[in-house]
Structure formats: C-alpha cells, structure tokens
C-alpha positions as CSV (number, residue, x, y, z in Angstrom):
1,M,-3.7,29.0,25.9
2,K,-6.4,29.6,28.5
3,N,-4.9,32.6,30.2
4,L,-6.9,31.6,33.3
5,L,-10.2,31.7,31.4
6,L,-13.1,29.5,32.5
7,I,-12.8,26.0,31.1
8,F,-16.1,24.1,31.1
9,F,-16.4,20.4,30.2
10,L,-19.6,18.4,30.1
11,F,-19.6,14.6,29.4
12,T,-22.2,13.6,26.9
13,S,-23.7,10.2,26.2
14,L,-20.9,9.5,23.8
15,V,-18.3,9.6,26.6
16,Y,-20.4,7.6,29.0
17,S,-21.0,4.8,26.5
18,Q,-17.2,4.2,26.1
19,N,-15.3,1.5,28.1
20,N,-11.7,1.1,29.2
21,E,-10.8,4.7,28.5
22,N,-7.4,6.3,28.6
23,L,-6.8,10.0,29.2
24,L,-5.0,12.2,26.7
25,I,-3.5,15.3,28.3
26,L,-2.5,18.4,26.2
27,N,0.3,20.2,28.0
28,E,0.4,23.8,26.7
29,G,4.1,24.4,27.6
30,Y,5.6,27.8,28.5
31,F,6.1,30.6,26.1
32,D,7.9,33.6,27.5
33,I,6.0,36.6,26.2
34,T,8.7,39.1,27.1
35,S,11.6,37.3,25.4
36,Q,9.4,35.7,22.8
37,E,11.0,32.4,23.5
38,I,9.6,28.9,23.8
39,I,10.9,27.7,27.2
40,E,8.9,24.5,27.5
41,P,7.5,23.0,24.3
42,V,3.9,21.9,23.8
43,S,3.5,18.2,24.5
44,I,0.8,15.4,24.7
45,G,0.8,12.6,27.2
46,V,-1.3,9.5,27.8
47,Y,-2.4,8.3,31.2
48,D,-3.2,4.6,31.1
49,T,-6.1,4.0,33.5
50,N,-5.3,0.3,33.8
51,S,-1.6,0.4,34.5
52,Q,-1.9,3.9,36.2
53,T,1.1,5.2,34.3
54,Y,1.7,8.4,32.4
55,E,3.8,8.6,29.2
56,E,4.7,11.5,27.0
57,V,3.9,10.5,23.4
58,I,4.1,13.7,21.3
59,V,6.3,16.9,21.5
60,I,5.2,19.7,19.2
61,D,8.3,21.9,18.6
62,G,8.1,25.4,17.2
63,V,4.6,26.4,18.5
64,R,4.0,29.0,21.2
65,F,1.0,27.2,22.8
66,A,-1.8,24.8,22.1
67,S,-5.5,25.5,22.7
68,D,-7.5,22.3,21.9
69,M,-7.5,18.7,20.9
70,I,-10.2,16.2,19.8
71,V,-10.4,12.5,19.0
72,D,-12.1,11.1,15.9
73,G,-11.9,7.4,15.8
74,N,-8.2,6.5,15.7
75,L,-7.1,10.0,14.8
76,L,-6.1,12.9,17.0
77,Y,-6.5,16.6,15.9
78,V,-4.6,19.3,17.8
79,A,-5.0,23.1,17.5
80,A,-1.4,24.3,18.1
81,D,-0.7,28.0,17.7
82,N,-1.3,28.8,14.0
83,K,-1.9,25.3,12.7
84,I,-3.9,22.2,13.1
85,I,-2.0,18.9,13.3
86,K,-3.3,15.4,12.8
87,Y,-1.8,12.3,14.5
88,Q,-2.4,8.5,14.5
89,I,-3.7,7.3,17.8
90,G,-1.7,4.3,19.0
91,S,1.6,5.0,17.3
92,F,1.0,8.8,17.7
93,E,2.8,9.3,14.5
94,Y,2.5,12.6,12.6
95,I,0.1,12.4,9.6
96,D,-0.6,15.9,8.3
97,E,-1.1,19.6,9.2
98,V,-2.6,22.7,7.8
99,E,-1.8,26.4,8.7
100,V,-4.7,28.2,10.4
101,Q,-3.8,31.5,12.0
102,G,-5.6,32.0,15.3
103,A,-6.9,28.4,15.5
104,R,-8.7,28.0,18.8
105,N,-11.2,25.1,19.2
106,L,-12.1,22.2,17.1
107,L,-15.2,20.1,16.3
108,I,-15.8,17.3,13.8
109,H,-19.3,16.9,12.3
110,N,-19.6,14.2,9.6
111,D,-16.5,14.7,7.4
112,N,-16.1,18.4,8.3
113,L,-13.6,19.8,10.8
114,F,-14.9,23.2,12.2
115,V,-12.2,25.6,13.5
116,S,-13.0,28.7,15.7
117,R,-10.5,31.6,15.4
118,G,-9.2,34.5,17.4
119,D,-5.7,35.9,18.3
120,Y,-3.6,38.7,19.7
121,D,-1.1,40.8,17.8
122,Y,1.9,40.1,20.0
123,D,3.5,43.4,19.0
124,T,0.5,45.7,19.9
125,W,-1.5,43.3,22.1
126,S,-4.6,44.3,20.2
127,A,-7.0,41.8,18.7
128,V,-6.2,40.4,15.2
129,V,-8.9,41.2,12.7
130,F,-9.7,38.3,10.5
131,D,-11.9,38.2,7.4
132,S,-13.4,35.0,8.8
133,Y,-13.7,33.8,12.4
134,L,-14.9,30.3,11.5
135,H,-13.3,27.9,9.0
136,V,-14.4,24.4,7.9
137,Y,-11.9,21.8,6.6
138,D,-12.2,18.4,5.2
139,K,-11.2,16.2,8.1
140,N,-9.4,13.7,5.8
141,S,-7.4,15.9,3.5
142,L,-7.3,19.1,5.7
143,T,-8.3,21.2,2.7
144,L,-10.4,24.3,3.2
145,V,-14.1,23.6,2.5
146,A,-15.8,26.8,3.6
147,E,-15.1,30.0,5.6
148,F,-17.7,32.3,7.1
149,D,-16.9,36.0,6.6
150,S,-17.9,38.6,9.1
151,E,-21.0,39.6,7.1
152,N,-22.3,36.0,6.7
153,G,-21.0,34.5,9.9
154,P,-19.6,35.5,13.3
155,G,-18.5,39.1,13.4
156,W,-15.9,38.7,16.2
157,S,-13.5,36.1,17.5
158,T,-15.0,32.7,18.3
159,Q,-14.2,29.8,20.7
160,N,-16.1,26.7,21.8
161,L,-18.0,24.5,19.4
162,V,-20.7,21.8,19.9
163,A,-23.1,20.0,17.5
164,K,-26.6,18.7,17.8
165,D,-28.2,16.8,14.9
166,D,-27.5,18.9,11.8
167,Q,-26.6,22.1,13.6
168,V,-23.3,23.4,14.8
169,F,-23.2,26.0,17.6
170,V,-20.2,28.4,18.1
171,V,-19.4,30.7,20.9
172,I,-18.8,34.4,19.9
173,N,-17.0,36.3,22.7
174,N,-14.5,38.7,21.1
175,G,-12.3,37.6,24.0
176,F,-9.1,39.2,22.5
177,E,-10.4,42.8,22.5
178,W,-10.3,44.1,26.0
179,N,-13.5,45.9,27.3
180,N,-15.4,45.1,24.1
181,E,-16.5,41.5,25.0
182,K,-19.5,40.0,23.2
183,G,-22.0,37.4,24.2
184,Y,-23.6,35.4,21.3
185,V,-23.9,31.8,20.2
186,G,-24.0,31.4,16.4
187,V,-26.0,28.6,14.7
188,I,-24.7,26.9,11.5
189,D,-26.7,24.6,9.2
190,A,-24.2,21.7,9.0
191,N,-25.8,20.3,5.8
192,N,-25.3,23.2,3.5
193,L,-22.7,25.1,5.6
194,T,-24.7,28.3,6.0
195,Y,-25.0,30.7,8.9
196,A,-28.5,30.4,10.1
197,S,-28.9,32.6,13.2
198,E,-27.5,33.8,16.5
199,F,-28.6,33.7,20.2
200,D,-28.0,36.8,22.3
201,L,-27.0,35.9,25.8
202,G,-27.8,39.4,27.1
203,E,-26.0,42.1,29.0
204,N,-24.7,39.7,31.7
205,G,-23.8,37.0,29.3
206,T,-20.8,38.6,27.6
207,N,-17.5,36.7,27.1
208,P,-18.8,33.1,27.1
209,D,-15.6,31.1,27.6
210,N,-17.0,27.6,27.1
211,M,-20.2,25.8,26.1
212,V,-21.7,22.3,26.4
213,L,-24.8,20.5,25.3
214,K,-27.1,18.9,27.8
215,G,-30.2,17.4,26.2
216,D,-32.1,20.3,24.5
217,Y,-30.1,22.8,26.5
218,L,-26.9,24.7,25.6
219,L,-25.1,25.8,28.7
220,T,-22.4,28.5,28.7
221,V,-20.3,30.0,31.5
222,N,-19.5,33.6,30.9
223,N,-16.6,35.7,32.2
224,K,-18.2,39.0,31.3
225,N,-15.5,41.8,31.6
226,W,-13.6,39.9,34.4
227,S,-15.6,41.7,37.1
228,G,-17.8,38.6,37.6
229,S,-19.2,35.5,35.9
230,S,-22.5,34.1,34.8
231,V,-24.2,31.0,33.5
232,S,-26.5,31.0,30.4
233,K,-29.0,28.3,29.4
234,I,-30.5,28.2,25.9
235,N,-33.6,26.1,25.4
236,L,-33.2,24.8,21.8
237,S,-36.8,23.7,21.7
238,T,-38.2,27.2,22.5
239,N,-35.2,29.4,21.7
240,E,-35.5,30.9,25.2
241,V,-32.3,32.3,26.8
242,V,-31.8,32.6,30.6
243,T,-28.7,34.1,32.1
244,E,-27.9,34.2,35.8
245,N,-24.9,35.7,37.6
246,L,-22.8,33.5,39.7
247,A,-23.1,34.8,43.3
248,D,-20.3,36.3,45.3
249,L,-17.7,36.4,42.4
250,S,-15.7,39.5,42.1
251,T,-13.6,38.1,39.3
252,G,-13.8,35.6,36.4
253,C,-13.9,31.8,36.9
254,G,-10.7,29.8,36.5
255,T,-12.2,26.4,35.6
256,S,-15.4,24.3,35.8
257,A,-16.9,21.0,34.9
258,L,-20.2,19.1,35.3
259,R,-19.9,16.6,38.1
260,G,-23.0,14.5,38.9
261,D,-26.0,16.9,39.3
262,F,-23.9,20.0,39.9
263,L,-21.6,22.3,38.0
264,N,-18.3,22.6,39.9
265,Y,-16.5,25.9,39.3
266,Q,-13.5,27.7,40.8
267,V,-12.8,31.4,41.0
268,S,-9.6,32.4,39.2
269,G,-6.7,32.2,41.7
270,D,-8.8,30.6,44.4
271,N,-8.5,27.2,46.1
272,T,-12.2,26.5,46.8
273,L,-14.3,24.4,44.4
274,Q,-17.9,25.7,44.3
275,K,-21.1,23.8,43.4
276,Y,-23.8,25.2,41.1
277,D,-27.3,23.8,40.5
278,Y,-27.6,24.2,36.8
279,E,-31.2,22.8,36.8
280,N,-32.5,25.6,39.1
281,M,-29.7,28.1,38.0
282,E,-28.5,28.9,41.6
283,T,-25.4,28.5,43.8
284,Y,-25.5,25.4,46.0
285,G,-22.4,25.3,48.2
286,T,-18.7,24.0,48.1
287,E,-16.9,20.7,47.6
288,Q,-15.1,19.5,50.7
289,N,-11.4,18.5,50.8
290,M,-10.6,20.0,47.4
291,N,-8.3,22.9,48.3
292,L,-6.0,23.2,45.3
293,N,-6.0,25.8,42.5
294,F,-7.0,23.8,39.4
295,Y,-6.4,24.5,35.7
296,E,-8.4,21.7,34.1
297,I,-11.0,19.3,35.5
298,I,-12.9,16.4,34.1
299,E,-15.0,13.4,35.3
300,S,-14.4,9.9,33.9
301,L,-16.7,7.1,33.0
302,D,-16.2,5.4,36.4
303,N,-16.9,8.7,38.3
304,L,-13.4,9.5,39.1
305,F,-12.5,13.2,39.0
306,Y,-9.3,14.3,37.3
307,A,-7.9,17.8,38.1
308,S,-4.7,19.5,36.9
309,S,-2.6,22.1,38.7
310,T,0.3,24.2,37.4
311,D,2.3,27.4,37.9
312,F,2.3,27.8,34.1
313,F,6.1,27.8,33.7
314,S,7.8,24.9,35.7
315,Y,5.5,22.0,36.4
316,G,2.2,20.2,35.8
317,E,0.5,17.7,38.1
318,V,-2.8,15.8,37.7
319,Y,-4.7,14.6,40.8
320,I,-7.3,11.8,40.7
321,Y,-10.2,12.0,43.2
322,N,-12.8,9.5,44.1
323,Q,-16.5,10.3,44.8
324,Q,-15.6,11.1,48.5
325,N,-13.1,13.7,47.2
326,E,-10.1,11.7,48.4
327,I,-6.9,11.8,46.3
328,I,-6.3,8.2,45.2
329,N,-3.5,8.9,42.7
330,S,-1.5,11.7,41.1
331,F,1.2,12.0,38.4
332,S,3.4,14.6,36.9
333,T,2.9,15.9,33.3
334,G,4.4,18.6,31.1
335,V,3.9,22.3,32.0
336,S,0.3,23.6,31.9
337,P,-1.8,20.5,31.4
338,G,-4.8,22.4,30.0
339,T,-7.0,20.0,27.9
340,F,-8.2,16.5,28.9
341,V,-9.8,14.1,26.4
342,F,-10.7,10.5,27.1
343,Y,-10.3,7.9,24.3
344,S,-10.8,4.2,24.0
345,P,-7.5,2.3,23.4
346,Y,-7.3,-0.1,20.5
347,D,-9.3,-3.2,21.2
348,G,-9.5,-4.8,17.7
349,P,-8.6,-8.1,16.3
350,C,-5.0,-7.1,15.3
351,D,-2.1,-5.7,17.3
352,S,-2.9,-2.0,16.6
353,Y,-4.8,0.6,14.7
354,E,-2.1,0.5,12.0
355,E,-3.0,-3.1,11.0
356,T,-5.8,-4.3,8.8
357,Q,-7.7,-7.5,9.4
358,I,-8.7,-9.4,6.3
359,S,-11.5,-12.0,6.5
360,L,-12.1,-14.2,3.5
361,D,-15.1,-16.4,3.0
362,Y,-14.7,-18.5,-0.1
363,S,-16.3,-21.3,-2.2
364,S,-13.9,-22.9,-4.8
365,D,-14.4,-25.4,-7.6
366,G,-11.1,-27.1,-7.8
367,E,-7.7,-25.4,-7.0
368,S,-7.6,-21.7,-6.5
369,N,-5.2,-19.1,-5.2
370,F,-6.0,-15.8,-3.4
371,I,-3.2,-13.3,-2.8
372,V,-3.0,-9.8,-1.3
373,Y,0.2,-7.8,-1.6
374,V,1.6,-4.3,-1.7
375,V,2.7,-3.5,-5.2
376,E,6.5,-3.6,-5.2
377,G,6.3,-4.5,-1.6
378,E,5.6,-7.4,0.8
379,E,3.0,-10.1,0.4
380,L,0.4,-9.5,3.0
381,F,-1.9,-12.5,2.7
382,S,-2.1,-15.7,0.6
383,G,-4.2,-18.8,0.5
384,A,-4.0,-21.9,-1.6
385,I,-7.5,-23.4,-1.8
386,S,-7.9,-27.0,-2.9
387,G,-11.7,-26.9,-3.3
388,G,-14.8,-26.5,-1.2
389,S,-15.7,-23.7,1.1
390,G,-14.2,-22.1,4.2
391,S,-12.8,-19.0,5.8
392,L,-9.4,-17.4,6.2
393,S,-8.3,-14.3,8.2
394,S,-5.1,-12.4,8.8
395,C,-3.7,-9.1,10.1
396,F,-1.2,-6.9,8.2
397,P,-0.2,-3.3,8.0
398,T,-1.4,-1.2,5.0
399,D,-2.4,2.3,4.2
400,L,-4.3,2.8,1.0
401,E,-3.7,6.5,1.1
402,N,0.0,5.9,0.4
403,Q,0.1,2.4,-1.1
404,C,-1.2,0.4,-4.0
405,L,-2.7,-2.9,-2.9
406,A,-3.0,-5.8,-5.3
407,V,-5.7,-8.5,-5.0
408,E,-4.8,-11.5,-7.2
409,I,-7.2,-14.4,-7.9
410,N,-6.5,-17.5,-9.9
411,G,-9.0,-20.2,-10.4
412,D,-12.8,-20.6,-10.2
413,L,-13.4,-18.9,-6.9
414,N,-16.4,-17.2,-5.3
415,W,-15.5,-15.1,-2.4
416,N,-16.5,-12.3,0.1
417,L,-13.8,-10.1,1.6
418,S,-14.1,-7.8,4.6
419,W,-11.5,-5.4,6.0
420,L,-11.2,-3.9,9.5
421,G,-8.9,-1.0,10.2
422,T,-7.7,-0.2,6.8
423,Q,-6.9,3.5,6.2
424,G,-7.8,4.9,2.8
425,N,-10.5,4.5,0.3
426,L,-10.9,0.7,0.2
427,N,-14.5,-0.4,0.5
428,D,-15.0,-2.5,3.6
429,Y,-16.8,-5.3,1.9
430,L,-15.8,-6.7,-1.5
431,N,-16.7,-9.8,-3.4
432,N,-15.9,-11.3,-6.8
433,E,-18.8,-9.2,-8.3
434,T,-18.2,-5.8,-6.7
435,I,-14.4,-5.6,-6.7
436,S,-14.3,-4.3,-10.3
437,E,-16.3,-1.2,-9.1
438,Y,-13.8,-0.3,-6.5
439,A,-10.5,-1.3,-8.2
440,S,-8.4,1.5,-9.6
441,Y,-7.0,-0.8,-12.3
442,I,-7.7,-4.4,-13.5
443,T,-5.6,-6.9,-15.4
444,S,-6.5,-10.5,-16.3
445,S,-6.4,-11.8,-12.8
446,T,-5.4,-8.9,-10.5
447,Y,-7.2,-6.0,-9.1
448,Y,-5.3,-2.9,-7.9
449,I,-6.7,-0.7,-5.2
450,G,-5.3,2.4,-3.6
451,E,-4.4,6.1,-4.2
452,S,-0.8,5.3,-5.2
453,C,-1.7,2.9,-8.0
454,D,-1.3,5.6,-10.7
455,I,2.5,5.5,-10.3
456,Y,2.6,1.8,-11.4
457,S,0.3,2.3,-14.4
458,G,1.0,3.2,-18.0
459,C,0.8,2.1,-21.6
460,M,1.6,-1.6,-21.9
461,D,1.3,-2.0,-25.7
462,E,4.8,-2.4,-27.2
463,A,3.5,-1.0,-30.5
464,A,2.4,2.3,-28.9
465,C,4.5,5.4,-29.0
466,N,4.4,5.8,-25.2
467,Y,5.0,2.1,-24.2
468,N,6.2,1.9,-20.6
469,E,8.1,-1.2,-19.9
470,D,7.9,-0.7,-16.2
471,A,4.1,-0.4,-16.1
472,L,2.3,-3.1,-14.2
473,M,-1.2,-2.1,-15.3
474,D,-2.6,-0.5,-18.4
475,N,-4.2,2.9,-17.9
476,G,-5.6,3.4,-21.4
477,S,-3.1,6.1,-22.2
478,C,-1.5,4.4,-25.3
479,F,-1.2,6.5,-28.4
480,Y,0.0,5.4,-31.8
481,A,1.7,6.9,-34.9
482,Q,-0.5,7.9,-37.7
483,E,-0.4,5.9,-40.9
484,N,3.1,6.2,-42.6
485,E,4.3,8.5,-39.7
486,D,6.6,8.0,-36.8
487,C,5.7,8.9,-33.2
488,D,7.0,12.5,-33.7
489,G,4.6,13.1,-36.6
490,N,7.3,12.7,-39.2
491,C,7.0,10.4,-42.2
492,I,8.8,7.1,-42.0
493,D,11.8,6.4,-44.3
494,G,10.9,6.3,-48.0
495,Y,7.8,8.4,-47.6
496,T,7.0,11.9,-48.6
497,Q,5.2,14.3,-46.2
498,M,3.0,16.9,-47.9
499,F,1.8,20.0,-46.2
500,L,-1.1,21.9,-47.9
501,D,-2.3,25.4,-47.0
502,Y,-5.4,26.4,-49.0
503,E,-8.0,29.0,-49.5
504,S,-11.1,28.0,-51.4
505,V,-13.8,30.1,-53.0
506,G,-16.7,27.7,-53.0
507,N,-16.1,23.9,-53.2
508,S,-12.8,22.7,-54.6
509,N,-10.9,19.4,-54.9
510,F,-7.2,18.7,-54.6
511,S,-5.7,15.3,-55.3
512,V,-2.2,13.8,-55.6
513,S,-1.8,10.4,-57.4
514,V,0.8,8.3,-59.2
515,F,-0.1,8.7,-62.8
516,E,-1.7,5.5,-64.0
517,G,-1.4,4.2,-60.4
518,E,-2.8,4.6,-56.9
519,E,-4.2,7.8,-55.5
520,L,-2.0,9.2,-52.7
521,V,-3.9,12.2,-51.3
522,S,-7.4,13.5,-52.0
523,S,-9.5,16.1,-50.3
524,S,-12.7,17.9,-51.0
525,L,-12.4,21.5,-49.7
526,I,-15.3,23.6,-48.7
527,N,-15.5,27.4,-48.9
528,G,-12.9,29.0,-46.6
529,F,-9.3,28.2,-45.7
530,G,-7.3,25.6,-43.8
531,S,-4.4,23.1,-43.9
532,F,-3.7,19.4,-43.7
533,D,-0.8,17.1,-44.1
534,S,-0.3,13.5,-45.3
535,C,2.5,10.9,-45.8
536,F,2.7,8.8,-48.9
537,P,5.4,6.8,-50.8
538,T,6.7,8.2,-54.1
539,D,9.8,8.3,-56.1
540,L,10.0,10.9,-58.8
541,E,13.0,9.3,-60.4
542,N,10.9,6.3,-61.2
543,E,7.3,7.5,-61.1
544,C,5.1,10.2,-62.5
545,L,3.2,12.2,-59.9
546,A,-0.1,13.9,-60.8
547,I,-1.5,16.9,-59.0
548,E,-5.1,17.6,-60.1
549,I,-7.1,20.7,-59.0
550,S,-10.7,21.7,-59.6
551,G,-12.5,24.7,-58.4
552,D,-11.4,28.2,-57.4
553,L,-8.5,27.2,-55.1
554,T,-5.5,29.2,-54.0
555,W,-2.9,26.9,-52.4
556,S,0.6,26.3,-51.3
557,V,2.2,22.9,-50.9
558,S,5.5,21.8,-49.4
559,W,7.2,18.4,-49.5
560,E,9.7,16.7,-47.1
561,G,11.5,13.6,-48.0
562,T,10.4,13.3,-51.7
563,Q,13.0,11.7,-53.9
564,G,13.5,13.1,-57.4
565,N,13.2,16.6,-58.9
566,L,10.0,17.9,-57.4
567,N,10.4,21.4,-56.2
568,D,9.8,21.6,-52.4
569,W,7.5,24.6,-52.5
570,L,4.7,24.9,-55.1
571,N,1.6,27.0,-55.3
572,N,-1.1,27.8,-57.9
573,E,1.2,30.3,-59.6
574,T,4.5,28.4,-59.8
575,I,3.3,24.9,-60.5
576,E,3.3,25.4,-64.3
577,E,7.0,26.3,-64.2
578,F,8.0,23.0,-62.5
579,A,5.5,20.6,-64.1
580,T,6.9,18.1,-66.5
581,H,3.5,18.0,-68.3
582,Q,0.1,19.6,-68.0
583,N,-3.3,19.2,-69.5
584,E,-6.9,19.9,-68.7
585,N,-6.8,17.3,-65.9
586,G,-3.8,18.5,-64.0
587,Y,0.0,18.8,-63.6
588,Y,2.5,16.0,-63.8
589,F,6.0,15.7,-62.3
590,G,8.7,13.0,-62.5
591,E,11.1,11.4,-64.9
592,A,8.7,8.6,-65.6
593,C,6.1,10.9,-67.0
594,N,5.7,9.7,-70.6
595,F,2.8,11.4,-72.3
596,S,3.6,10.4,-75.9
597,G,0.3,9.3,-77.4
598,T,-1.6,10.1,-74.2
599,D,-2.9,13.4,-75.5
600,D,-3.9,11.8,-78.8
601,F,-5.7,9.1,-76.7
602,S,-7.6,11.7,-74.7
603,S,-8.6,13.6,-77.8
604,L,-10.5,10.5,-79.0
605,F,-13.1,10.9,-76.2
606,S,-15.7,13.4,-75.0
607,I,-16.8,13.0,-71.4
608,Y,-19.7,15.1,-70.2
609,P,-21.5,16.7,-68.4
610,N,-19.0,17.6,-65.7
611,P,-20.2,18.3,-63.0
612,T,-23.1,16.0,-63.2
613,N,-25.9,14.7,-60.9
614,N,-27.4,11.9,-63.0
615,M,-25.4,10.5,-66.0
616,I,-21.9,10.5,-67.3
617,N,-21.7,10.3,-71.2
618,I,-18.5,8.8,-72.7
619,F,-18.6,9.3,-76.5
620,G,-15.7,8.8,-78.9
621,D,-13.7,6.7,-81.3
622,F,-13.4,3.3,-79.6
623,V,-10.7,1.6,-81.7
624,N,-10.1,-1.2,-79.3
625,E,-11.9,-2.6,-76.2
626,T,-11.7,0.0,-73.5
627,T,-11.9,-0.6,-69.7
628,I,-13.9,2.0,-67.8
629,L,-13.1,2.4,-64.0
630,L,-14.7,4.9,-61.6
631,F,-13.1,5.6,-58.2
632,D,-14.3,7.8,-55.4
633,N,-11.9,10.2,-53.7
634,V,-10.5,7.6,-51.3
635,G,-9.6,5.2,-54.1
636,K,-12.6,2.9,-53.8
637,L,-13.8,1.4,-57.0
638,V,-17.5,2.2,-57.5
639,Y,-18.0,1.2,-61.2
640,S,-16.2,-0.9,-63.8
641,N,-17.0,-2.1,-67.3
642,S,-15.4,-3.0,-70.6
643,V,-16.9,-1.5,-73.8
644,D,-16.1,-0.9,-77.5
645,S,-18.6,1.8,-78.2
646,D,-20.2,4.9,-76.7
647,H,-21.3,4.4,-73.1
648,K,-23.3,6.0,-70.3
649,I,-22.8,5.6,-66.5
650,N,-25.8,6.2,-64.2
651,V,-24.3,8.0,-61.1
652,S,-27.6,9.1,-59.5
653,N,-27.1,6.6,-56.7
654,L,-23.6,7.8,-55.7
655,N,-22.8,10.3,-53.0
656,K,-21.8,13.9,-53.9
657,G,-18.1,14.6,-54.3
658,L,-15.0,14.1,-56.3
659,Y,-14.5,11.0,-58.4
660,F,-11.9,9.8,-60.9
661,L,-12.8,8.2,-64.3
662,N,-10.0,6.0,-65.7
663,L,-10.2,4.8,-69.4
664,I,-7.6,2.1,-70.2
665,S,-7.0,0.7,-73.7
666,D,-3.9,-1.3,-74.5
667,D,-1.0,0.7,-73.2
668,K,-2.9,4.0,-73.1
669,N,-4.4,5.5,-69.9
670,L,-6.7,8.5,-69.4
671,I,-7.7,9.8,-65.9
672,S,-10.3,12.5,-65.6
673,Q,-11.8,14.1,-62.6
674,I,-15.6,14.0,-62.3
675,I,-17.6,16.0,-59.8
676,I,-21.0,14.6,-58.8
677,E,-23.4,17.2,-57.4
C-alpha cells in the first residue's frame, strides 16, 4: 500500500535487454480502514502488449493490501499484507507462501529472497516494533535463511531494495512513525549475509521512499516529513552523498519514474508531471499533455509510457503514452493499480513453462530402448532404437519437486540427455556416465530422479524383516533377524533364549554346552558388569546341558522356551540346588546326564598348569587310546591328537582366552576348561 508515497522506477540494462515484454499489474484493492473490511480484493492482471488486451489472472483473497511483486525467471513473488506468495508465470498457479509480518519490498539476489519490513498497528496507528527489519529467505523453499536484528542491521523500518555485484542496498526510512522519519541506506554483503555499513542521506534526505541504481550511482527520492521532497545521489565509487531539494514542492511527491534523460515526478494530488535533470540535480520543466493524477508510471522497452490512475476505492485505469505524450491506448484494471513489472512471455520450444523439452543424442550398437516416465504415472517419452546414431526430442509436463521420474535404458546405448524447463533438482545435462551421480535410486536398468522417489523405495529382499512388496527400488534399509531369532528378537520355535546379567571381578568365563556335544554359548567377560542374550537349540528331556564358570563371577540367567526341567531363573547361589550333577568343571542339567564312570574317568588324569601361557601337561593312566581335542571359545578345533601315554600340548602360539580340552576314550568323555594367558 503506497498511501500516496513517492514511487520511483528506473529501468536497468536487464529490462532493456528483454524483448516482447508483457506487463504485470498489481492491483492493491480497497481495504476499508474504518470497518476493517476488504471491499475489493488484491488482484494481479496481465496486459498483453501484442494483442493489447488485459486479463485478470490472480485474485488474492484474505489480504488487506499488497506492496510489491517481482519476477524471477518463470516465477512471480508477491508481498501481500503479512505474507509472501509464489506463483508460476504462464499458468499463474499458486505454488507456495510464507508468513512475514510487515513484508514490504522484495529483491532476489542469487538464491536469496530479501524482504524489507515495516507496518502500522491498526489499533493504535503507531509503528510496529520488529526485532528485525530485514529478512532473507531461500527463494526456492521460502525457508528463513537470515534475519538482521536492530543491533546488527537496520534499526528502523525498511523499504526499497536494489543489488549491485555482491552488495544489496536497503532504504531505511522509519516511514511508519510519524515525525520521526529517518534517511539512511544500509549496505549488506550478499556473500556472507552481514551488515557492512550505512549511508546517511543528511537532514534533507529523510524518508526515502524509493531507490534505483544507475551505473555507479544510487538515486533516492525522499519525502522528508511531507513538507517537501528531495533527491539524493550516492556515488558508490567515492561514497559521496549529495542531496538536493525538489524546488517549489510544499508537500511530498506522489509518483515518479526515469524517462529518457529526465526524472518525471508528480506532486501528491497534483495533475502536472514535472521533469528533473538527475545528472545536474536540478528541476528542468514540465511534461506537456499529461494532466492526470497518476499512481504508478513506468517506461517500456519500446519507449512507451504506462501510467495508472485510481480513486483507491472504485476503479483503476492504465493509460499508454507515446513519446509525443499522446494517449494511444488505455484499459481498465482492478482498484489501485500500484506496481508494474515487465516480463517476457514464454518463448521456448514447448507450449508453456510447465513443460519440459527432452533432447536425446544417442549412439546404439544393435537394438536399444530409452523410456522416460513418471513413476506410477504416464509415460512421457520413449524411443525404440534399431542401431546407429541420431537425435530425438519431445515435450512433456513434469515437476521433479513433486514427482519421481524414471529413466529406463535397455541395450547397448551411449547417450546424452538435455532438459529445458524442468522444475526441480534434475541436472540439465545427463549422459550414460553421469546419470548415476544424479539419480536418487538405481536398479538394473532404471534410474529414478526426483524429490518424491523416497515414497516408492523400500526393502526389496523377501528374506528381510522389513520387506516391502510395493517398493519399486531398494533403498538399502533391509534388516534381518539374528541367528536363531525371529524379526521381533524372539527365538524361533524349538530354540531356547538365554539372558545373562553378570558382574565380574577381573576376567571370567561363562559357557553353556551340550555335554559331550556342541558348545551353545561362550563368553569371556572382562572386569565390570553387563548383559547379553543368545538363542540355541536344546532339549533337557533328551540332552545334558553343561554350564561352566571360571573366575570371580556373580551372575543371573533366565531361559525362555527351554524344554525339560531346567529352572527358568538361576544364579551363582541357586545353581547347585537345581543341578543334576556338578564337578570341578561345572554344573549339569537334564535327564540325559549320565555321569556313571565319568568321575572315575576324570580321576585318571591330571591336567596342568591352568591357567597357562606355554604348555598343557596331560599326565595319567592311559588304559586305552585316548583322543585329545582342544577347542577355542567359539567351538573351533585348534588341536587334535590320539595318544596312549602322557602328553604335552604347546599352546604358546594360541591367542589368549578360554579353551575347552576334550579327552575321549571308548564311551567316556572328559571336558575341561583351559585358560591361556
């Protein structure tokens, strides 16, 4: 909302380099301040300079006013009341918005959207005090990137924004606090988003209402305290500031624009368009035949002069003047046409901005196929190539910010692929070597690209716990059950799950095995406490289970799923009560534990030293040939021999830890724990 402030537009080299431009018109609508009602909504229209027709393309409901709009490529950004809205040029469809209280003017520099801020409190009509009068957003996502607080940025409300090289300039006018107007231009380092410095426009340069860049000069037009106006010129090479009053003005300016070699300006409420020589900073005269009160003015590429007129509550009209100041056309708009922006209509290879053109250069050995399609959507492009080289092109709609695009190649095909117009993160030049770098997911012959591909991905291994039968691409998320366990961490049918909680003083060893059979669980425990669990098959109705402990170990063990008569909660104090048998090697449980003769067999041998670091001596009464087996704590056989007399085993080359020595003779079996240090 201008509120009859000075609006000052200067056409830079960017504007003059464009061709076939259409005019976007922001109609600010009519908000009744007394009743706090929106009488006429904010709207945006397009004037087609070729057909000379005007069409309303956007209506923004629910906002009291709009203050600015800018074009960036095929996107339109609008500052409307307390939010910024993004639209697609061409279809003018809504894309996104972000809430920004007091949003005023907009500027895009690289990927950053700068937003100046200032507002009235409509209950008290005093200025709203913000923590930050300048915000920076990501132009793509509209997420906040930076905000300059009043200590490290502008200290009062801001308005116009321009950029030169790696600097952004912002007008600081405090225009919402009556009789406390300021006159500064802030300088922002656009590379690291820091507030670098300020230009002081002087006593007569307060309340700058607009600002433009002309070469190495920044020009501002200042409304002071509404008792007059001035022009300031900042030399960016020397940092010199010159401010001159506009002659014979007893009130503020209503509108102005650079036209040819002069600045045209109009006193608020007047019907005369004045001329100002900005090179020499002096008033020059008046424009003839322009006798309307204007709200917004702008000059086009072909030197036509567009000027709007409105009563701010019932109508809007735009007049087009030639260089002789003759009206050559006019058209009606919405109420209060207050911002003009030229843009180049779509002139690409497809029908509109919303379409992508794909161009494929290929070289194929034999038959090949190349297909592009939207996952779970339509096929966009396909080519059956019989061999040789050539080119293909096609247009289709796609939006990689909201879709997952599949590129499928079958056959021996070398190719280069370029895209024009695609929204989203697709690289604009792919080939058979670089596509893997840009693809979100890859299968044997298909590459998936786009921000929505995640919803089609998952685990594709049927053996995995999280197998997803609907997944089209594997995302590496598969996880599997542990050995002898199901996906919930429980033992599979027929298996026992053991939970061991322990506290060890020094090094200890704990093992569970089937007597005269395989080892089921084994662990070397260091000083401290902890827990672990394991699943293993056992049946105490038909087996004999051995629990063997060495070291100073306090422990509790619980079992789930064990068949037979093993108590489900044992510890180092209760184990003797429930053991079927015990000896120096350990405790034994189960109906199959038959130790008749076993103790006699063990008494025949002496095994020492234990622990050892060099040699194991086995002395005794070898009645029959005896097999000697030595296993490590994971059941790996590390030594075997058959003897009929005293025997020594050199263990100096073995790793430290718990081992199991097994002596077998006829139907007798002896298992003894050995610790190698």
